[in-house]
N, C-alpha and C positions, 0 to 999 in steps of 0.2 A: 799120262804115261804111268805104267805099272812097272815097278822094279822089285824083283825078289832077290835078296842078297843076304849075306851073313852080317851079323851085328857090327863087326868092326868096320866094314865098308859103309854101312848105314850111319854109324856114329861119325866117321870121318866126313862123309858127305853132308851130314846135317851141320857139322861145325862149319864147313865151307859155305853152305847155302845161307846160314844165319850170321856169318861173319864172326864166329867164335874162334878163339885160338884152339889149336889141336890139343892143347893141354886139358881141355874140358871134355874130351871124348868119353872118358871113363865115367863122367857124371850122367851120361845119357844111357842108362840101363834099358835094355830091350828084351822082352820075353820072346821065346820061340813062337813063330807064326803070328806075331803081333802086327797090327796095322798102324801105319803112320801116314798122315796126309799133309801135304804142303800145297800152298797156293801162291801163284806168282801174279802180282799186279804192279809191276815195276820194281818190286823187291820180293824176296821169298818170305813167306809167313808160315809158321808151323800151326796147323789147324787142329791136328790130333796126333798124339804120340802114345805108342805102346798100347793101343786098344786091343782087348782080347774078348769081346762079347761072343764071338763065334766059339771060343773054347768053353765058355760058360754053358752054351746051348748043348754042346757035345757032352759035357759033364752031367747035364740033366737028362740026357737021352733024347733030346729033341732033335728033329731033323733040321739040317742046315738050309734046305730048300723046301718051299711050300709045295 
């Protein structure tokens, strides 16, 4: 499932999936266009948070697709 959303929605959803209290949402900083990955195997696990390697490629002038 792919979800594109604003950071507040992402932060609140992450708190819910990981069983964190909503008071922790502001500790989950997220850059624009970042990628986060979750896995579900009986419980949700955060596999990657706030990854931006695609932005580094753009900054270097490299194409995003081969």
